[in-house]
C-alpha positions in Angstrom: 177.2 40.5 121.8 174.7 43.3 121.3 173.2 44.8 118.2 172.4 48.5 118.3 169.8 49.8 115.9 169.7 53.6 115.7 166.8 55.7 114.6 168.9 58.2 112.6 165.9 60.4 111.8 165.2 60.8 115.5 168.8 61.5 116.3 169.1 64.1 113.6 165.9 65.9 114.8 167.1 65.7 118.3 170.5 67.3 117.3 168.8 70.0 115.3 166.5 71.1 118.2 169.1 70.8 120.9 171.0 74.0 121.9 174.4 73.9 120.2 176.8 76.3 118.5 176.0 76.9 114.8 178.0 75.0 112.3 178.3 75.6 108.6 180.0 73.8 105.7 182.6 75.6 103.5 179.8 76.5 101.1 177.7 78.0 103.8 175.3 75.1 104.3 174.0 74.7 107.9 175.4 71.5 109.4 174.7 71.9 113.1 172.3 68.9 113.2 174.9 66.7 111.4 177.6 67.8 113.8 175.3 67.0 116.8 174.4 63.6 115.2 178.1 62.8 114.7 178.8 63.6 118.3 175.9 61.4 119.4 177.2 58.4 117.4 180.7 58.8 118.7 179.3 58.9 122.2 177.4 55.7 121.6 180.6 53.9 120.3 182.6 55.2 123.2 180.1 54.4 126.0 181.3 51.4 128.1 177.8 50.6 129.3 176.5 50.2 125.7 179.3 47.9 124.5 178.5 48.7 120.9 180.0 46.2 118.5 177.4 45.8 115.8 175.6 49.0 114.8 173.2 50.1 112.0 171.5 53.5 111.4 168.2 53.9 109.6 166.9 57.2 108.1 163.6 58.3 106.6 165.0 59.8 103.4 162.6 61.1 102.1 160.2 61.3 105.0 157.3 60.0 102.8 156.7 56.2 102.5 154.1 53.7 101.2 151.9 54.7 104.1 151.3 58.1 102.4 149.7 56.2 99.5 147.3 54.6 102.0 146.3 57.7 103.9 146.5 61.4 103.0 146.9 62.5 106.6 150.0 60.5 107.2 153.2 62.4 108.2 155.1 64.2 105.5 158.0 66.7 105.4 155.5 69.5 105.9 156.6 71.7 108.8 160.1 70.3 108.9 162.6 73.2 108.8 164.3 73.5 105.4 167.8 73.7 106.9 167.1 70.3 108.7 165.7 68.6 105.6 168.8 69.7 103.7 171.0 67.7 106.1 169.6 64.2 105.7 171.9 63.2 102.9 174.8 64.7 104.7 173.9 62.8 107.9 174.0 59.5 106.0 177.5 60.4 104.7 178.6 61.2 108.2 177.4 57.8 109.4 179.1 56.0 106.6 182.4 57.9 107.2 182.2 56.8 110.8 182.0 53.2 109.5 178.4 52.5 110.4 176.0 50.6 108.2 173.3 53.0 106.9 169.8 52.1 105.7 168.3 54.9 103.7 164.6 54.2 103.5 162.4 55.6 100.7 159.4 53.3 100.2 159.6 52.0 103.8 160.3 54.0 107.0 163.3 53.9 109.2 161.2 52.1 111.9 160.5 49.3 109.4 164.2 48.8 108.9 164.8 48.6 112.6 161.9 46.2 113.1 163.2 44.0 110.3 166.7 43.9 111.7 165.4 43.2 115.2 163.4 40.3 114.1 166.0 38.9 111.8 168.9 39.0 114.3 167.4 38.7 117.7 168.2 35.0 118.1 171.8 35.5 117.1 172.8 38.1 119.7 172.5 38.5 123.4 170.4 41.6 123.0 169.0 43.9 120.4 168.9 47.5 121.6 166.7 49.9 119.6 167.8 53.4 120.2 164.5 55.3 119.8 161.7 56.3 122.1 159.0 55.9 119.4 155.9 54.2 120.7 155.4 52.1 117.6 158.7 50.3 118.1 157.2 48.8 121.3 155.8 46.1 119.0 159.4 44.8 118.4 160.1 44.1 122.1 160.8 40.5 123.2 161.4 39.8 126.8 164.8 41.3 127.6 166.2 40.1 124.3 164.8 43.1 122.3 164.6 46.4 124.2 164.2 50.1 123.5 166.7 52.6 124.8 165.7 56.3 125.3 169.2 57.9 125.5 167.7 61.3 126.3 166.1 60.0 129.5 168.6 57.2 130.1 165.7 54.8 130.1 165.5 51.1 129.1 162.1 49.6 128.2 161.8 45.8 127.9 158.7 43.8 127.4 157.7 43.7 131.1 158.2 47.5 131.4 156.0 48.0 128.3 153.2 45.9 129.8 153.4 47.7 133.1 153.4 51.1 131.5 150.8 50.7 128.7 148.8 47.7 129.9 149.4 45.8 126.7 152.1 43.7 125.2 154.0 44.1 121.9 151.4 42.3 120.0 148.8 45.0 120.8 150.9 48.2 120.2 149.5 48.7 116.6 146.0 48.2 118.0 146.6 50.7 120.8 147.9 53.3 118.3 144.9 52.7 116.0 142.6 53.5 118.9 144.3 56.4 120.6 146.1 57.8 117.5 149.7 58.9 117.1 150.2 62.6 116.4 153.8 62.1 115.4 152.7 60.0 112.5 149.4 61.7 111.7 147.2 58.8 112.8 143.9 60.3 114.2 142.7 57.5 116.3 139.1 57.2 117.5 137.6 60.2 119.4 137.2 59.6 123.1 139.7 56.8 123.4 142.6 57.5 125.7 145.5 55.3 126.4 144.1 54.1 129.8 140.8 53.0 128.2 142.4 51.5 125.1 145.0 49.7 127.3 142.3 48.2 129.5 140.3 46.9 126.6 143.3 45.6 124.7 144.8 44.1 127.8 141.8 41.7 127.7 140.9 41.4 124.0 144.5 41.8 122.7 143.4 43.0 119.2 140.9 45.7 118.3 139.0 43.4 116.0 138.0 41.3 119.0 136.5 44.1 121.0 132.6 43.8 120.8 130.6 46.5 119.1 128.3 46.8 122.1 129.7 48.4 125.3 127.3 46.2 127.3 129.3 43.2 126.1 132.7 44.5 127.1 134.3 42.2 129.7 136.2 45.0 131.4 134.5 48.0 133.1 135.1 51.2 131.1 133.6 54.6 131.8 131.3 55.8 129.0 131.3 52.3 127.4 128.1 52.9 125.4 129.5 56.1 123.9 132.9 54.7 123.1 131.5 51.5 121.7 129.3 53.5 119.4 132.3 55.5 118.2 134.3 52.3 117.6 131.5 50.5 115.8 131.2 53.4 113.4 134.9 53.6 112.7 135.8 50.0 112.1 137.0 50.6 108.6 139.1 53.6 109.6 140.6 51.7 112.6 141.6 48.9 110.3 143.5 51.4 108.2 145.0 53.1 111.2 146.2 49.7 112.5 147.8 49.0 109.1 149.6 52.3 109.2 150.9 51.6 112.7 152.0 48.1 112.0 155.8 47.9 111.3 157.0 46.0 108.3 159.4 43.2 109.3 160.6 42.0 105.9 162.3 45.0 104.4 165.0 43.7 102.1 168.1 44.7 104.1 171.2 43.2 102.4 173.7 43.0 105.3 174.5 39.9 107.3 175.0 40.2 111.0 178.8 40.1 110.5 178.5 43.0 108.1 176.9 45.1 110.9 180.1 44.8 113.0 181.7 48.2 113.5 185.3 48.0 112.3 186.2 51.6 112.8 185.9 54.9 111.0 187.2 55.6 107.5 190.2 57.8 108.5 190.3 59.9 105.2 186.5 60.2 104.8 185.9 61.1 108.4 188.7 63.7 108.7 187.7 65.2 105.4 184.1 65.6 106.6 185.2 67.1 109.9 187.3 69.6 108.1 184.5 70.5 105.7 182.0 70.8 108.5 184.3 73.0 110.6 184.2 70.4 113.3 187.9 69.8 114.1 187.0 68.8 117.6 185.7 65.5 116.2 188.5 64.6 113.8 190.4 62.4 116.2 187.5 61.1 118.3 186.9 57.7 116.7 188.5 55.1 118.9 189.2 52.8 116.0 190.1 53.2 112.3 189.8 50.9 109.3 
């Protein structure tokens, strides 16, 4: 048995920016992203390789979270197209009509919900599959039990693949992002630190707090150690904040039990009504199961 955890925000963005025919509701609202999102969820449920039986979808709705209270530079809805922002509520309705559990995050982020569910249910299923390429979700990986799936590139990342690629394990991902930054989330990082350097240091020290202030004391050879150590020593307080921003919350109060995450089919009336209103008749009979 597998648990599929879907980053609905990512899927909606992906659908919006992918080439597709324009779609509008009966009232003229743009719905192309929602139609693309609906098609992606149907594809997931139909895909024999995925064997999706238990599925939940998390959204950032609104995009702001408690992290914006901690750091003014953290990501917001600024720069997100208005016609995409206007489809978040609709996308949640689409997922519910399809019979999927939806977690609409306001104080927390979608990734916090995914991290919470992965931790809570990982010992009760054969595998948790997190459908998102976001780097911060690497901190959730556990062996081959909790993995990330990038459906765009058809790529699976387990803990071993993460270590091979980034030089660190899940326990160091927040530290890595604190040092190198994360432009997607508005985390600046420390000037001069690239992923290779940060990975080498954290591969040895595990956590940023354990890295000595003096480059001469570093146990791994790093080019420009004196300069980088000075930058780190002068930014310890900021790095602690960046690490907190990058650390996912694993105790979001999600109400559903594992059994309640089981997909039991689409709501026939709600689904067909939405397809009609979204001018997407091609999707009306696509669900393979009804409830």
